[in-house]
N, C-alpha and C positions, 0 to 999 in steps of 0.2 A: 425647320430643324433647330433645336435649341441646344447649345453647348454650355457646359458649366466649367469654370476654371477650378479644377479639383483642389488645388492648393489653398483656395480661399473659401470654398463652399463646404458648409457643415451639414447641409440638408439637401435632399433631392429637390432641384429646382427645374427639372425637365419633365413635363412642359411647365413653363412659367405662366402664371395667370396673367391674362392681358391687362386687367385692372391694376395689378401690382406693378407691372412695367410702366404703365401709363402714369401712375401716381409718382413713381420715382422720377420719370422724365419731367413731369410738371414741377415737382419740388426743386429739382436741380436746375431747370432752365427757364422757369416762368419769369424770373427777374433778370435774365440775361439781356445783353444789349439788343439783340434782334427782337426778343419778346417785348421789351419796353418800347421799341420802335413800332412794332406791329400794333400794340395796344397800350397807349400811354396811361390810361386809367388803371391804377393798380387793382382796384376791386374787380373791375370787369376782366382784367387779365387773369387773375386767380380763378375766377369763375369759368372762363373760357378755356384755359390752358389744358386741363385734362382731356376734354373732348377733342381739342386740336391735335394733341399728341396721339390720341387713340387712333386716329385715322392712319398714322404712319406705323404704329405698333401692329395693328391688324394687317397692314400691307406687308410688313416685314415677316410676320408669321406665315403669310400665304406665299410670298414670292422671294423672301430673303432669308437671312440667318440672324438669329438672336443669341447673343452671348450674355450671360448674367453671372454675377457673383453675389454671395450672401455674407452678411456679417457673422463672424465666428461666435459672437456672444448672443446677439438678439435673434439671429436667424433670418432677419429681414434682408431684402435685397439691398446691396450697397452700391452696385454699379451695373450698367447695362450698355450694350453696343448693338446698334441695328445696322447690318450690312446688306447690301444688295449686289448680287453677282451680275454685273452688266457685261457679261460675255455673250449674251444673246438678248433678244428683245423681251422685255417683261411688260405686262400691262400696267396702266396707272392704277392708283387706289380705286376701289369700287365706289361709284357715285361720288367721285372726288369733288367736282365743282359744286354740286348740291350740298354735300356735307360741309365743305369749306365755307360756303355762304351762310349756312345755318350756324356754324360754330363761331365765325369771326364777326358776324354782324356788321357794325359800322367800320370795322377794320378790314373788310373784304377786299377793297381796292388795294390796300397796302399788301395784303397777302398775295394778291395777283402780281403786284410789282415784284415782290420777293421771288416768287416762282419764276417769273420771266427772267429776272437777273441771273438766277441760278441756272436756268436752262440754257441761256445764251453762252455761259462760260463752261458748261459741262463738256468734257472731252468726248469724242466719238470712238476713240480706241477702246478695245475690250479691257475691262478693269473691274475691280470690286469697289463699290461706293460706300463709304462710311457716312450714313445719313445722320446718325446721332450717336454720340458717346456721352453718357451722363453718369455722374457719381453723386450719390446722396450728400448733401452739404456736410453732415456730420462725419462722413467717411473720406472727405477730400484730403489730399496730402499724404495718403498712406500707400500710394502705388497701385491703387485699384485700376485707374485709367490705363497705366502702363501695362499692367498684366492683361487687361482686355485687349489692348493693341497687340501685344506680343503673341498672344494665342492665335489670332487670325493671321498676323503677318507670317508666322511660321508656315502656315498652310499655303499662303500666297507665294512665298519664296520657293517652296517645294514645287509648286505648280508653274512657277515662272510668270506670275501675274502681277501687274501693278495695282496700286490703290490710289483712290482719289477722295478728297473731302473738302469742305469749306470750314475754315476756322473763323470764329466770330469774336475772338478776344486775343490780345497779344499773349496772354498767359497760355491759352490753348495753342496758339500758333507756335510758341516756343517749345511746348511739349511735343508737338508733331515734328518739329525740326530735329529734336533729339532722337526721334524714332525713324529718321531717314527720309522724311518728306522734304520737298523743296517748294518754295512759293512759285506758283505757275502764273497767277494773275491776281489783280486786286479789284474787288467790286465795291463801289461807293454807292450805298443806298441813298435815295433822295432824302436829304435832311436827316440821314440816319448813320448807323455805324459802318465801319469798314469791315469787309470780309476778305479773307485771303483764300484763294483756291490753291490747293496743295496736291502734289503728285509724289508718289513713292514708287520708284522702280524696284523690281524684285532683286533681292540680294542673294549672293551665293551662300 
């Protein structure tokens, strides 16, 4: 199910094209600290990123919820959030290990290390999981990320459900702190960046 933030959307983005979401994620996140750790070679990283994120976009469209905003002038997507309702068991992405190996190439071992670190820290209590929140570089600093968060948080608060995520940059961590999250634990990737696992209890 795809939701659009009506205050920011000027065209119908439901359903959103998978390639459009994938391209936005790649643009916004391919040079982030985790992506650079996964694949230090910038050319290989830019070539592999779209297919890597496509795995999770397709999974969210099947088993999760996708929120998207569009730029008021250009009409192109400006932000996207991929949520997974982990209030019941959901399957892993289809053909995950095979696809991950094909996409990451010589970075496959690090991709497995990342998955293992995230899985070890992931809470077992029922919650909604924010797997990715991405804002196109040219649209950052305009409140797009906050609007995406607020829209889903309102639903979670009404249902009395908590939320969970991993922040991969102090700037992102501080954004989530402002939205009611608290740091739950810290993940130190081997020779890599710090991740903060964060939990938000439902608010009245």
